[in-house]
C-alpha positions in Angstrom: 0.8 13.2 -100.7 3.0 12.7 -103.7 3.3 8.9 -102.7 -0.5 8.6 -102.8 -0.8 10.6 -105.5 1.6 8.3 -107.4 -0.1 5.0 -105.8 -4.1 6.3 -106.9 -3.1 7.3 -110.4 -1.4 3.9 -110.8 -4.1 1.8 -109.5 -7.0 3.9 -110.9 -8.3 5.1 -107.8 -10.6 8.1 -107.6 -12.6 9.8 -105.0 -13.0 12.4 -102.5 -11.3 13.5 -99.6 -12.6 16.1 -97.3 -11.3 18.1 -94.3 -13.4 19.4 -91.8 -10.8 20.7 -89.4 -10.8 18.1 -87.4 -11.0 14.9 -88.9 -10.9 13.4 -92.7 -13.9 12.1 -94.7 -12.4 9.8 -97.7 -14.7 8.2 -101.1 -12.5 5.8 -102.5 -13.3 4.2 -106.0 -11.7 2.1 -108.1 -11.9 -1.8 -109.2 -12.5 -4.0 -106.1 -8.7 -5.2 -105.7 -7.1 -1.8 -105.9 -9.7 -0.2 -103.7 -8.9 -3.3 -101.0 -5.1 -2.7 -101.5 -5.5 1.5 -101.0 -7.5 0.6 -97.6 -4.9 -2.0 -96.5 -2.2 0.9 -96.9 -4.2 3.6 -95.1 -5.1 0.8 -92.3 -1.2 0.1 -92.0 -0.1 3.8 -92.0 0.6 5.2 -88.4 -0.9 8.7 -89.2 -4.3 7.2 -89.6 -6.0 6.6 -86.2 -9.9 5.8 -85.5 -10.6 4.8 -89.0 -14.4 3.9 -89.7 -15.7 2.5 -92.8 -19.0 3.7 -93.3 -19.6 2.0 -96.5 -18.3 -0.7 -98.5 -20.3 -1.1 -102.0 -20.1 -1.6 -105.6 -21.6 1.0 -107.7 -22.5 0.8 -111.1 -20.3 3.9 -112.1 -18.0 6.3 -110.2 -19.0 9.2 -108.4 -16.0 10.9 -108.6 -14.5 10.3 -112.0 -12.5 13.4 -112.6 -11.0 13.6 -109.2 -7.9 11.9 -107.5 -8.8 11.4 -103.9 -5.5 12.4 -102.5 -5.3 15.2 -104.7 -8.6 17.1 -103.0 -8.7 18.5 -99.6 -11.5 21.1 -98.9 -10.7 23.7 -96.2 -12.4 24.0 -93.0 -14.1 26.8 -92.9 -16.2 28.8 -95.3 -19.4 31.0 -95.1 -21.2 27.8 -97.2 -20.8 24.3 -97.1 -22.6 24.3 -100.5 -19.8 26.8 -102.1 -17.2 24.2 -100.8 -18.8 21.1 -102.2 -19.8 21.9 -105.7 -18.6 18.9 -107.1 -21.3 17.0 -104.9 -23.9 18.7 -107.1 -22.6 16.6 -110.2 -25.3 13.9 -111.6 -22.9 10.9 -110.9 -23.1 11.4 -106.9 -25.8 9.9 -104.9 -27.9 11.5 -102.4 -26.6 9.6 -99.8 -23.0 10.7 -100.6 -23.7 14.3 -100.9 -25.9 14.1 -97.5 -22.9 12.2 -95.9 -19.8 14.8 -97.1 -22.3 17.8 -96.4 -23.0 16.5 -92.8 -19.5 15.7 -92.2 -18.3 19.2 -93.4 -20.6 21.3 -91.1 -19.1 19.4 -88.2 -16.2 21.2 -88.3 -17.7 24.7 -89.2 -18.2 27.0 -86.1 -21.5 28.3 -84.9 -22.0 31.8 -86.4 -22.0 34.5 -83.7 
């Protein structure tokens, strides 16, 4: 974690990482070269398996400017996904990103009895 934080800070990487109890979902933001370098590091890391890129695009503005991605991991259990994902309500976050993260979180939640 410390290495990721240091690399992200040095490279100007921001974003969000979510753990749903089973898997991780990450949004990586930064200059094209820095984001690509970050993805290559993740791909080479033996701790990561089943890597899937859902979207790879350029945005007019960052969605998570105040968040260093590796620094954020949401807990897997909560009474309300909305309570845990308050950051997704920020005006910079697109509806597609918001929906993706909220849906991903729900995959890790147990059905209420």
